[in-house]
Backbone as JSON, one array per atom type, in Angstrom:
{
  "sequence": "MSTIKDIKFLSLIGLSCVLILLVFGTPVKGVAQSPSAAAASSDNDVQIQADVAKALDNKRFKDVTSSVQDGIVTLHGTVRVYSDKQDADKRAHRRKNVKGVQNLIEVAGPPVEDATLRNKLSEKLAYDRVGYGTTAFNALTIGVQNGVVTLGGTAYGPVDRDSAVGLVSNYPGVKDVVDNISVAPVSPMDDRIRLAEARAIYGAAQLNKYALDPAKPIRITVVNGNVTLSGVVDSQADKDIANIQARGVSGVFKVTNNLQVAGSSQER",
  "N": [[40.7, -6.92, -76.68], [40.54, -7.97, -74.13], [38.75, -6.21, -73.16], [36.35, -6.85, -74.42], [35.94, -9.37, -73.29], [35.57, -8.62, -70.64], [33.22, -7.18, -70.84], [31.44, -9.2, -71.57], [31.63, -10.77, -69.28], [30.58, -9.07, -67.3], [28.02, -8.86, -68.32], [27.08, -11.43, -67.94], [27.05, -11.54, -65.16], [25.12, -9.61, -64.64], [22.88, -10.84, -65.81], [22.68, -13.07, -64.2], [21.99, -11.91, -61.76], [19.46, -10.91, -62.41], [18.08, -13.31, -62.81], [18.23, -14.39, -60.24], [16.69, -12.55, -58.82], [14.27, -12.97, -60.06], [13.69, -15.55, -59.27], [13.86, -15.58, -56.41], [12.73, -13.21, -55.63], [12.48, -9.7, -54.77], [14.78, -8.1, -52.43], [13.84, -8.21, -48.96], [13.02, -5.74, -46.76], [11.42, -5.33, -44.55], [8.84, -7.16, -42.91], [5.61, -6.98, -43.76], [2.27, -7.1, -42.61], [-0.18, -8.77, -44.38], [-3.17, -7.47, -45.95], [-5.32, -9.27, -45.67], [-4.46, -10.89, -43.55], [-4.3, -9.02, -41.5], [-6.96, -8.33, -41.28], [-8.02, -10.76, -40.42], [-6.8, -10.97, -37.92], [-7.95, -8.79, -36.64], [-10.65, -9.56, -36.64], [-10.42, -11.76, -34.98], [-9.74, -10.55, -32.56], [-12.08, -9.15, -32.05], [-13.86, -11.26, -31.64], [-12.69, -12.43, -29.38], [-13.0, -10.36, -27.5], [-15.78, -10.31, -27.31], [-16.19, -12.82, -26.17], [-14.86, -12.51, -23.73], [-16.38, -10.48, -22.57], [-18.77, -11.84, -22.22], [-17.93, -13.76, -20.39], [-17.49, -12.17, -18.21], [-19.95, -11.34, -17.47], [-21.45, -10.58, -14.97], [-22.71, -9.39, -11.87], [-20.7, -8.76, -10.11], [-18.69, -7.8, -11.7], [-19.58, -5.48, -12.86], [-18.49, -2.96, -13.16], [-16.29, -3.31, -14.69], [-14.3, -3.17, -17.59], [-13.13, -4.22, -20.87], [-10.49, -4.52, -23.29], [-9.07, -5.54, -26.43], [-6.15, -6.4, -28.15], [-4.34, -7.79, -30.69], [-4.74, -10.3, -29.55], [-4.16, -9.9, -26.88], [-5.58, -9.27, -23.82], [-6.81, -6.5, -22.07], [-7.75, -5.49, -18.93], [-9.85, -3.18, -17.31], [-11.14, -0.87, -14.79], [-13.12, -1.24, -11.75], [-13.47, -3.29, -8.78], [-15.14, -4.87, -5.99], [-13.79, -6.42, -4.02], [-10.53, -7.97, -3.58], [-10.47, -10.65, -4.44], [-12.32, -10.72, -6.49], [-11.01, -9.35, -8.49], [-8.96, -11.18, -9.03], [-10.52, -13.31, -9.96], [-11.7, -12.26, -12.28], [-9.45, -12.01, -13.87], [-8.72, -14.73, -14.19], [-10.97, -15.68, -15.58], [-10.78, -14.29, -17.97], [-8.34, -15.25, -18.96], [-9.02, -17.84, -19.62], [-10.41, -17.77, -21.98], [-10.85, -18.64, -25.42], [-8.11, -18.46, -27.69], [-6.85, -16.36, -26.38], [-3.91, -14.64, -25.73], [-2.66, -13.42, -23.63], [-3.12, -11.6, -20.5], [-3.58, -8.37, -19.31], [-3.96, -7.08, -16.29], [-5.49, -4.43, -15.07], [-7.31, -3.75, -13.2], [-8.7, -2.11, -10.38], [-9.07, -2.3, -6.82], [-11.9, -1.18, -5.32], [-13.5, 1.04, -2.91], [-13.42, 2.53, 0.4], [-10.25, 3.48, 1.8], [-8.5, 1.5, 4.22], [-6.92, 1.81, 7.32], [-3.64, 0.53, 7.74], [-2.88, -0.71, 10.19], [-5.35, -1.18, 11.41], [-6.52, -2.88, 9.51], [-4.77, -5.03, 9.6], [-5.14, -5.97, 12.24], [-7.84, -6.76, 12.16], [-7.77, -8.77, 10.2], [-5.99, -10.56, 11.39], [-7.49, -11.46, 13.54], [-9.56, -12.76, 12.18], [-8.13, -14.77, 10.83], [-7.2, -16.19, 12.99], [-9.34, -17.71, 13.81], [-9.81, -19.24, 11.64], [-10.39, -22.32, 10.03], [-11.02, -23.57, 12.41], [-12.19, -26.33, 14.17], [-11.47, -28.24, 12.41], [-9.32, -29.59, 13.33], [-6.69, -28.84, 12.85], [-5.86, -26.4, 13.66], [-4.02, -25.7, 15.74], [-1.69, -26.41, 14.53], [-1.04, -24.66, 12.58], [0.9, -21.95, 11.88], [0.83, -18.85, 11.18], [1.91, -15.76, 9.69], [1.32, -12.23, 9.32], [1.43, -9.3, 7.4], [0.86, -5.86, 6.63], [0.83, -3.36, 4.22], [0.05, -0.34, 2.89], [-2.42, -1.39, 2.17], [-1.73, -3.73, 0.92], [-1.47, -7.09, 1.55], [0.69, -9.31, 3.11], [1.22, -12.65, 3.5], [2.72, -15.07, 5.6], [4.75, -17.64, 7.18], [4.02, -21.01, 8.32], [1.91, -23.53, 7.1], [-0.2, -26.3, 7.97], [-1.17, -27.9, 5.88], [-1.94, -27.83, 2.28], [-4.66, -27.16, 2.02], [-5.19, -25.66, 4.3], [-3.5, -23.49, 3.85], [-4.63, -22.42, 1.44], [-7.14, -21.76, 2.37], [-6.59, -19.67, 4.16], [-5.5, -17.74, 2.42], [-7.7, -17.34, 0.75], [-9.57, -16.29, 2.55], [-8.4, -13.81, 3.25], [-8.26, -12.62, 0.72], [-10.9, -12.05, 0.17], [-11.62, -10.08, 1.9], [-12.87, -6.87, 2.65], [-11.11, -3.9, 1.76], [-8.61, -4.94, 1.34], [-6.06, -4.66, -0.96], [-4.24, -6.11, -2.43], [-2.69, -9.37, -2.44], [0.02, -11.11, -1.15], [1.32, -14.19, -1.25], [3.25, -15.9, 0.79], [3.25, -18.17, 2.25], [4.48, -21.19, 3.51], [4.12, -24.7, 3.05], [3.94, -27.41, 5.22], [5.78, -30.4, 4.68], [4.37, -33.56, 3.66], [4.37, -36.06, 6.06], [4.43, -38.95, 7.87], [5.93, -39.36, 10.19], [6.27, -36.74, 11.19], [3.59, -36.15, 11.66], [3.03, -37.89, 13.76], [4.69, -36.78, 15.7], [3.54, -34.26, 15.98], [1.02, -34.83, 17.17], [1.9, -36.02, 19.53], [3.28, -33.89, 20.67], [1.2, -32.07, 21.06], [-0.32, -33.46, 22.97], [1.54, -33.59, 25.07], [2.07, -30.88, 25.66], [-0.49, -29.56, 26.03], [-1.41, -31.27, 27.88], [-0.11, -30.72, 30.19], [-0.64, -29.51, 33.44], [-0.49, -26.73, 33.95], [-0.69, -25.67, 31.47], [-2.98, -26.45, 30.1], [-5.01, -24.63, 29.91], [-4.64, -23.17, 27.62], [-5.85, -24.53, 25.64], [-8.49, -23.99, 25.72], [-9.58, -21.83, 24.24], [-9.96, -22.27, 20.95], [-8.88, -20.71, 18.98], [-6.65, -19.5, 19.94], [-4.31, -21.11, 20.58], [-1.24, -22.65, 21.77], [0.93, -22.6, 19.21], [2.05, -25.24, 17.17], [4.51, -26.16, 15.15], [5.78, -28.52, 12.93], [8.41, -29.71, 11.1], [10.07, -32.0, 9.33], [10.87, -33.29, 11.71], [11.72, -31.19, 13.26], [10.74, -28.93, 15.69], [8.75, -26.05, 16.19], [7.63, -23.66, 18.41], [5.05, -21.3, 18.74], [3.15, -18.26, 19.32], [1.23, -16.69, 21.98], [1.78, -16.54, 25.45], [0.85, -16.48, 28.95], [2.83, -16.05, 30.86], [6.37, -16.09, 31.71], [7.0, -18.43, 32.96], [5.11, -20.22, 31.92], [5.97, -20.3, 29.28], [8.47, -21.51, 29.61], [7.75, -24.02, 30.66], [6.33, -25.08, 28.51], [8.39, -25.34, 26.73], [9.99, -27.28, 27.98], [8.22, -29.47, 27.97], [7.91, -29.86, 25.22], [10.45, -30.62, 24.42], [10.62, -33.06, 25.56], [9.42, -34.98, 23.99], [9.73, -37.92, 22.12], [11.83, -38.54, 19.29], [12.11, -36.0, 18.34], [14.14, -33.65, 16.77], [14.98, -31.01, 17.16], [14.0, -28.15, 19.1], [12.52, -25.07, 18.72], [11.8, -22.3, 20.5], [9.57, -19.93, 20.12], [7.66, -18.64, 21.54], [5.82, -15.89, 22.84], [5.63, -13.69, 25.62], [2.79, -12.39, 27.13], [2.27, -8.91, 27.23], [4.93, -8.28, 27.26], [7.77, -6.45, 25.89], [8.51, -7.55, 23.47], [6.22, -8.89, 22.64], [4.48, -6.78, 22.26]],
  "CA": [[40.21, -8.29, -76.49], [40.17, -8.09, -72.71], [37.56, -5.39, -72.91], [35.19, -7.63, -74.86], [35.74, -10.41, -72.27], [35.04, -7.98, -69.43], [31.82, -6.84, -71.1], [30.68, -10.45, -71.51], [31.6, -11.21, -67.87], [29.63, -8.22, -66.61], [26.69, -9.21, -68.79], [26.7, -12.68, -67.28], [26.72, -11.21, -63.77], [23.82, -8.95, -64.64], [21.86, -11.83, -66.11], [22.53, -13.91, -63.0], [21.24, -11.14, -60.76], [18.07, -10.87, -62.83], [17.52, -14.63, -62.55], [18.08, -14.53, -58.78], [15.55, -11.74, -58.4], [13.05, -13.61, -60.55], [13.44, -16.77, -58.49], [13.71, -15.34, -54.96], [12.03, -11.97, -55.35], [13.3, -8.55, -54.35], [15.18, -8.15, -51.02], [12.8, -7.78, -48.04], [13.54, -4.9, -45.68], [10.53, -5.5, -43.39], [7.71, -8.01, -43.21], [4.35, -6.29, -43.5], [1.13, -8.01, -42.54], [-1.07, -8.62, -45.53], [-4.51, -6.98, -45.56], [-6.17, -10.38, -45.23], [-4.0, -11.32, -42.22], [-4.69, -7.97, -40.55], [-8.41, -8.45, -41.08], [-8.26, -11.96, -39.62], [-6.4, -10.65, -36.55], [-8.97, -7.89, -36.09], [-11.85, -10.37, -36.39], [-10.12, -12.6, -33.83], [-9.82, -9.69, -31.38], [-13.5, -8.86, -31.82], [-14.45, -12.46, -31.05], [-12.16, -12.57, -28.01], [-13.64, -9.37, -26.63], [-17.15, -10.76, -27.07], [-16.1, -13.96, -25.24], [-14.48, -11.99, -22.41], [-17.55, -9.76, -22.05], [-19.72, -12.86, -21.78], [-17.38, -14.39, -19.19], [-17.56, -11.21, -17.1], [-21.33, -10.92, -17.33], [-21.8, -10.86, -13.58], [-22.8, -8.11, -11.16], [-19.41, -8.46, -9.46], [-17.81, -7.16, -12.67], [-20.38, -4.48, -13.57], [-17.67, -1.78, -13.41], [-15.07, -3.77, -15.37], [-14.32, -3.14, -19.05], [-11.98, -4.92, -21.45], [-10.1, -4.22, -24.66], [-8.23, -6.61, -26.96], [-5.29, -6.07, -29.29], [-3.46, -8.9, -31.05], [-4.94, -11.42, -28.64], [-3.85, -9.51, -25.5], [-6.75, -8.66, -23.17], [-6.53, -5.54, -21.0], [-8.92, -5.29, -18.06], [-9.89, -1.9, -16.6], [-12.31, -0.68, -13.94], [-13.0, -1.48, -10.31], [-14.24, -4.36, -8.16], [-15.35, -4.63, -4.55], [-12.74, -7.08, -3.23], [-9.4, -8.45, -4.37], [-10.76, -11.95, -5.04], [-13.03, -10.46, -7.74], [-9.96, -9.01, -9.46], [-8.33, -12.44, -9.41], [-11.47, -14.12, -10.72], [-11.83, -11.66, -13.6], [-8.22, -12.39, -14.58], [-8.81, -16.15, -14.55], [-12.02, -15.85, -16.59], [-10.26, -13.78, -19.23], [-7.28, -16.16, -19.41], [-9.58, -19.11, -20.1], [-11.1, -17.61, -23.26], [-10.14, -19.19, -26.57], [-7.19, -17.61, -28.47], [-6.25, -15.29, -25.58], [-2.47, -14.83, -25.59], [-2.23, -12.9, -22.34], [-4.05, -10.67, -19.85], [-3.03, -7.29, -18.5], [-5.01, -6.8, -15.32], [-5.36, -3.09, -14.5], [-8.47, -3.53, -12.32], [-8.4, -1.62, -9.04], [-10.04, -2.66, -5.78], [-12.54, 0.06, -4.87], [-13.85, 1.09, -1.49], [-12.62, 3.46, 1.21], [-9.03, 2.87, 2.33], [-8.5, 1.1, 5.64], [-5.58, 1.95, 7.9], [-2.93, -0.74, 7.75], [-2.93, -1.33, 11.53], [-6.71, -1.67, 11.61], [-6.72, -4.02, 8.62], [-3.98, -6.16, 10.12], [-5.8, -6.5, 13.44], [-9.07, -7.45, 11.75], [-7.41, -10.01, 9.5], [-5.38, -11.48, 12.36], [-8.59, -12.06, 14.3], [-10.25, -13.69, 11.28], [-7.25, -15.91, 10.58], [-7.07, -16.97, 14.23], [-10.46, -18.65, 13.91], [-9.94, -19.97, 10.39], [-10.19, -23.77, 10.1], [-11.37, -24.11, 13.72], [-13.1, -27.46, 14.03], [-10.89, -29.23, 11.5], [-8.26, -30.3, 14.02], [-5.34, -28.44, 12.44], [-5.62, -25.01, 14.06], [-2.8, -25.57, 16.54], [-0.52, -26.75, 13.72], [-0.85, -23.59, 11.61], [1.55, -20.78, 12.46], [0.88, -17.9, 10.07], [2.25, -14.37, 9.98], [0.61, -11.3, 8.44], [1.92, -7.93, 7.33], [0.03, -5.02, 5.77], [1.43, -2.07, 3.84], [-0.75, 0.33, 1.86], [-3.5, -2.28, 1.75], [-1.19, -4.98, 0.38], [-1.31, -8.03, 2.65], [1.68, -10.36, 2.89], [1.05, -13.78, 4.41], [3.89, -15.93, 5.72], [4.65, -18.7, 8.17], [3.89, -22.39, 7.85], [0.59, -24.14, 7.22], [-0.16, -27.76, 8.09], [-1.39, -28.5, 4.57], [-2.36, -26.87, 1.24], [-6.02, -26.69, 2.26], [-5.09, -24.61, 5.31], [-2.93, -22.31, 3.19], [-5.6, -21.86, 0.51], [-8.22, -21.18, 3.16], [-6.11, -18.39, 4.68], [-5.38, -16.81, 1.29], [-9.05, -17.02, 0.32], [-10.18, -15.42, 3.55], [-7.83, -12.47, 3.12], [-8.6, -12.08, -0.6], [-12.3, -11.65, 0.16], [-11.89, -9.11, 2.96], [-12.88, -5.49, 2.15], [-9.96, -3.07, 2.11], [-7.38, -5.59, 0.87], [-5.79, -4.27, -2.34], [-3.46, -7.16, -3.09], [-2.27, -10.42, -1.5], [1.28, -11.8, -1.46], [1.28, -15.48, -0.54], [4.56, -16.47, 1.11], [3.04, -19.26, 3.2], [5.04, -22.49, 3.15], [3.3, -25.84, 3.51], [4.76, -28.48, 5.8], [5.74, -31.6, 3.84], [3.63, -34.72, 4.17], [5.29, -36.93, 6.77], [3.82, -39.69, 8.99], [6.72, -39.14, 11.39], [5.92, -35.42, 11.7], [2.22, -36.22, 12.2], [3.13, -38.53, 15.08], [5.29, -35.81, 16.62], [2.54, -33.2, 16.24], [0.05, -35.31, 18.16], [2.6, -36.22, 20.8], [3.57, -32.56, 21.21], [-0.07, -31.51, 21.54], [-0.67, -34.13, 24.23], [2.52, -33.23, 26.1], [1.95, -29.46, 26.03], [-1.8, -29.27, 26.59], [-1.64, -32.17, 29.01], [0.5, -30.16, 31.39], [-1.68, -28.84, 34.21], [-0.39, -25.27, 33.86], [-0.85, -25.23, 30.09], [-4.21, -26.9, 29.43], [-5.89, -23.47, 29.7], [-4.46, -22.65, 26.26], [-6.68, -25.32, 24.72], [-9.89, -23.6, 25.88], [-9.95, -21.03, 23.07], [-9.32, -22.95, 19.82], [-8.21, -19.76, 18.09], [-5.44, -18.96, 20.55], [-3.51, -22.15, 21.22], [0.2, -22.62, 21.51], [1.08, -23.14, 17.85], [3.08, -26.28, 17.1], [4.91, -26.42, 13.77], [6.75, -29.61, 12.85], [8.93, -29.92, 9.75], [11.2, -32.94, 9.34], [11.29, -33.58, 13.07], [12.08, -29.95, 13.95], [9.54, -28.34, 16.28], [8.77, -24.63, 16.51], [6.49, -23.21, 19.2], [4.78, -19.88, 18.58], [1.93, -17.82, 19.97], [1.39, -15.82, 23.15], [1.44, -17.17, 26.73], [0.62, -15.49, 30.01], [3.99, -15.8, 31.73], [7.63, -16.73, 31.34], [6.94, -19.8, 33.48], [4.36, -21.02, 30.93], [6.86, -20.48, 28.13], [9.51, -22.47, 29.99], [7.14, -25.35, 30.79], [6.04, -25.54, 27.15], [9.67, -25.72, 26.15], [10.39, -28.56, 28.59], [7.32, -30.51, 27.49], [8.18, -30.1, 23.81], [11.73, -31.32, 24.3], [10.49, -34.41, 26.1], [8.79, -35.88, 23.02], [10.74, -38.72, 21.42], [11.92, -38.38, 17.84], [12.29, -34.59, 18.0], [15.55, -33.28, 16.56], [15.27, -29.67, 17.67], [12.84, -27.34, 19.49], [12.72, -23.62, 18.72], [10.72, -21.72, 21.31], [9.3, -18.55, 19.75], [6.52, -18.14, 22.31], [5.96, -14.56, 23.41], [4.94, -13.5, 26.9], [1.84, -11.27, 27.03], [2.66, -7.69, 27.91], [6.36, -8.0, 27.11], [8.08, -5.55, 24.79], [8.56, -8.34, 22.25], [4.84, -9.18, 22.24], [3.89, -5.55, 21.77]],
  "C": [[39.73, -8.49, -75.06], [38.91, -7.32, -72.4], [36.3, -6.13, -73.3], [34.88, -8.72, -73.84], [35.11, -9.82, -71.01], [33.56, -7.66, -69.6], [30.96, -8.09, -71.01], [30.53, -10.93, -70.06], [30.57, -10.42, -67.07], [28.19, -8.53, -67.03], [26.18, -10.48, -68.13], [26.29, -12.43, -65.82], [25.36, -10.55, -63.69], [22.69, -9.91, -64.89], [21.59, -12.72, -64.9], [21.71, -13.2, -61.94], [19.76, -11.08, -61.1], [17.38, -12.19, -62.54], [17.27, -14.85, -61.07], [16.86, -13.76, -58.29], [14.24, -12.36, -58.84], [12.68, -14.81, -59.71], [13.07, -16.45, -57.05], [12.96, -14.05, -54.64], [12.98, -10.88, -54.93], [13.65, -8.68, -52.88], [14.1, -7.56, -50.13], [13.43, -6.99, -46.9], [12.69, -5.05, -44.43], [9.32, -6.31, -43.79], [6.43, -7.28, -42.82], [3.2, -7.3, -43.5], [0.2, -7.73, -43.71], [-2.43, -8.14, -45.05], [-5.42, -8.1, -45.05], [-5.79, -10.87, -43.85], [-4.42, -10.32, -41.16], [-6.18, -8.05, -40.25], [-8.75, -9.64, -40.21], [-7.93, -11.7, -38.15], [-7.44, -9.77, -35.88], [-10.25, -8.65, -35.76], [-11.65, -11.24, -35.15], [-10.24, -11.79, -32.54], [-11.27, -9.38, -31.03], [-14.18, -10.05, -31.15], [-13.99, -12.67, -29.62], [-12.86, -11.6, -27.07], [-15.08, -9.76, -26.32], [-17.16, -11.91, -26.06], [-15.78, -13.49, -23.82], [-15.66, -11.27, -21.77], [-18.6, -10.74, -21.52], [-19.24, -13.51, -20.48], [-17.5, -13.48, -17.97], [-18.97, -10.66, -16.91], [-21.87, -11.34, -15.96], [-21.81, -9.54, -12.83], [-21.51, -7.75, -10.43], [-18.48, -7.69, -10.38], [-18.52, -6.06, -13.45], [-19.57, -3.23, -13.9], [-16.34, -2.14, -14.09], [-15.28, -3.72, -16.87], [-13.08, -3.85, -19.58], [-11.73, -4.41, -22.86], [-9.13, -5.3, -25.11], [-7.43, -6.11, -28.15], [-4.3, -7.2, -29.5], [-3.54, -10.04, -30.03], [-4.63, -11.12, -27.19], [-5.04, -8.76, -24.92], [-6.27, -7.71, -22.07], [-7.81, -5.27, -20.24], [-8.78, -3.97, -17.31], [-11.09, -1.9, -15.66], [-12.04, -1.0, -12.49], [-13.86, -2.67, -9.9], [-14.3, -4.11, -6.66], [-14.23, -5.2, -3.7], [-11.69, -7.66, -4.16], [-9.69, -9.77, -5.07], [-11.52, -11.79, -6.36], [-12.04, -10.09, -8.85], [-9.26, -10.27, -9.95], [-9.25, -13.26, -10.31], [-11.65, -13.58, -12.14], [-10.62, -12.03, -14.46], [-8.29, -13.84, -15.07], [-9.83, -16.37, -15.66], [-11.53, -15.39, -17.96], [-9.2, -14.73, -19.81], [-7.85, -17.43, -20.07], [-10.27, -18.99, -21.46], [-10.21, -18.11, -24.4], [-9.34, -18.11, -27.29], [-6.61, -16.44, -27.69], [-4.77, -15.6, -25.36], [-1.94, -14.34, -24.24], [-3.25, -11.92, -21.79], [-3.27, -9.64, -19.06], [-4.13, -6.8, -17.57], [-4.75, -5.45, -14.63], [-6.55, -2.74, -13.6], [-7.98, -3.06, -10.95], [-9.49, -2.06, -8.07], [-10.6, -1.37, -5.19], [-12.82, 0.01, -3.37], [-12.96, 2.04, -0.74], [-11.37, 2.77, 1.74], [-9.15, 2.57, 3.82], [-7.07, 1.23, 6.16], [-4.92, 0.58, 8.03], [-3.03, -1.46, 9.1], [-4.31, -1.92, 11.8], [-6.95, -2.92, 10.77], [-5.97, -5.24, 9.12], [-4.65, -6.79, 11.32], [-7.06, -7.28, 13.09], [-8.75, -8.79, 11.09], [-6.79, -11.03, 10.44], [-6.45, -12.2, 13.16], [-9.33, -13.1, 13.45], [-9.42, -14.95, 11.06], [-7.12, -16.8, 11.81], [-8.16, -18.03, 14.34], [-10.67, -19.46, 12.63], [-9.6, -21.45, 10.6], [-10.43, -24.35, 11.49], [-12.41, -25.21, 13.52], [-12.58, -28.54, 13.11], [-9.69, -29.96, 12.1], [-6.85, -29.89, 13.67], [-4.96, -27.05, 12.93], [-4.3, -24.83, 14.79], [-1.54, -25.81, 15.72], [-0.29, -25.76, 12.58], [-0.25, -22.38, 12.31], [1.78, -19.77, 11.35], [1.25, -16.51, 10.56], [1.53, -13.48, 8.97], [1.23, -9.91, 8.54], [1.06, -7.15, 6.36], [0.75, -3.71, 5.5], [0.66, -1.5, 2.66], [-1.83, -0.59, 1.29], [-3.04, -3.58, 1.13], [-0.85, -5.91, 1.53], [-0.31, -9.11, 2.25], [1.51, -11.44, 3.95], [2.3, -14.64, 4.4], [3.67, -17.0, 6.76], [4.49, -20.06, 7.52], [2.49, -22.92, 8.12], [0.74, -25.65, 7.28], [-0.3, -28.44, 6.73], [-1.85, -27.47, 3.57], [-3.77, -26.35, 1.44], [-6.01, -25.55, 3.27], [-4.52, -23.32, 4.7], [-3.95, -21.63, 2.27], [-6.75, -21.18, 1.24], [-7.82, -19.8, 3.69], [-6.03, -17.34, 3.57], [-6.77, -16.39, 0.81], [-9.76, -16.07, 1.26], [-9.71, -13.98, 3.39], [-8.25, -11.82, 1.79], [-10.02, -11.55, -0.67], [-12.64, -10.58, 1.2], [-11.84, -7.69, 2.39], [-11.68, -4.69, 2.65], [-8.64, -3.65, 1.67], [-7.2, -5.27, -0.61], [-5.04, -5.33, -3.12], [-3.02, -8.16, -2.02], [-0.98, -11.07, -2.01], [1.32, -13.06, -0.6], [2.68, -16.05, -0.4], [4.44, -17.61, 2.12], [3.7, -20.54, 2.67], [4.16, -23.59, 3.74], [4.22, -26.94, 4.01], [4.66, -29.73, 4.92], [4.96, -32.73, 4.49], [4.62, -35.7, 4.8], [4.57, -37.63, 7.93], [4.59, -39.48, 10.29], [6.38, -37.79, 12.02], [4.5, -35.41, 12.29], [2.23, -36.86, 13.59], [3.67, -37.55, 16.1], [4.3, -34.71, 16.96], [1.55, -33.63, 17.33], [0.69, -35.49, 19.52], [2.92, -34.89, 21.47], [2.29, -31.94, 21.79], [-0.48, -32.13, 22.88], [0.26, -33.69, 25.37], [2.31, -31.79, 26.59], [0.61, -29.18, 26.69], [-2.15, -30.18, 27.76], [-1.02, -31.69, 30.29], [-0.54, -29.31, 32.13], [-1.67, -27.32, 34.03], [-0.69, -24.76, 32.45], [-2.18, -25.62, 29.44], [-5.21, -25.77, 29.23], [-5.78, -22.92, 28.28], [-5.24, -23.44, 25.21], [-8.14, -24.9, 24.78], [-10.39, -22.78, 24.71], [-9.24, -21.61, 21.86], [-8.59, -22.01, 18.88], [-6.9, -19.24, 18.67], [-4.64, -20.04, 21.28], [-2.03, -21.83, 21.12], [0.39, -23.32, 20.17], [2.27, -24.1, 17.79], [3.36, -26.58, 15.64], [5.97, -27.51, 13.77], [7.13, -29.81, 11.38], [10.18, -30.79, 9.84], [11.77, -33.17, 10.74], [11.72, -32.37, 13.88], [10.83, -29.23, 14.4], [9.75, -26.86, 16.55], [7.49, -24.28, 17.25], [6.3, -21.72, 18.98], [3.41, -19.55, 19.18], [2.24, -16.95, 21.17], [0.93, -16.56, 24.4], [1.4, -16.1, 27.81], [1.87, -15.13, 30.8], [5.23, -16.5, 31.19], [7.65, -18.18, 31.81], [6.21, -20.72, 32.5], [5.22, -21.3, 29.7], [7.91, -21.54, 28.42], [8.95, -23.89, 30.09], [6.83, -25.92, 29.41], [7.31, -26.03, 26.48], [10.14, -27.09, 26.67], [9.54, -29.71, 28.05], [7.61, -30.87, 26.02], [9.46, -30.91, 23.62], [11.65, -32.77, 24.79], [9.87, -35.42, 25.15], [9.88, -36.62, 22.23], [10.68, -38.47, 19.91], [12.12, -36.94, 17.39], [13.78, -34.28, 17.87], [15.91, -31.97, 17.23], [13.97, -28.96, 18.03], [13.25, -25.87, 19.48], [11.53, -22.98, 19.4], [10.56, -20.24, 20.98], [8.07, -17.99, 20.46], [6.82, -16.77, 22.88], [5.13, -14.47, 24.69], [4.06, -12.25, 26.8], [2.33, -10.08, 27.83], [4.13, -7.37, 27.8], [6.6, -7.07, 25.94], [8.11, -6.28, 23.46], [7.15, -8.6, 21.72], [4.19, -7.92, 21.69], [4.44, -5.19, 20.4]]
}
């Protein structure tokens, strides 16, 4: 009797399993893309590649090629300067349906020794933004290793920072640019202190000579009332006078004197 019941029970289980399979389908071990979906993806990649090729239809990108797989664009080839590599990346990113860009473009041209490149860029940056009234308030640093330029320091505003990065990005021999420049916060109080510091320092009889060359002033950085002096002066006496003048401005919380004396071991 129990055997008949067991057979009926097993039959019910088997029937239930059949019903479950009919309703929900067979168990899925892996999701495969249907032929129609694969074809749509392939057509999408073809369209993206055509759009990217059109976007890069410029003599600056004549040696750049692209490939697309699953919406990911890969850029190959060479360009003349680093800014062209950046621009190609941006143009590709802006195309419709692009999911990402792998930028493998290399900056062509003969290699430039790091020391030579640094000296050339330092000279260019020294005269950047001359005539806009902010030169003395930009204190930037530059390092070069294997053609990779790292910019640091503090800029008066975002326009000054962007100008410095743009200048370096367009210079032949630069392979990459790392932007570590900080921008001083907007502050009417700091602006007042900047002007007062400039008047106090350049107004000193012994120091007004540093205002003659707009590219080589005593740099005055002000952030939240804290003043930092940087640059190169002719003597220790000039450094000391600048320090005294800076400390005499009202509203200043702290003065850090990083001025270097020409010919000293620190300056070299």
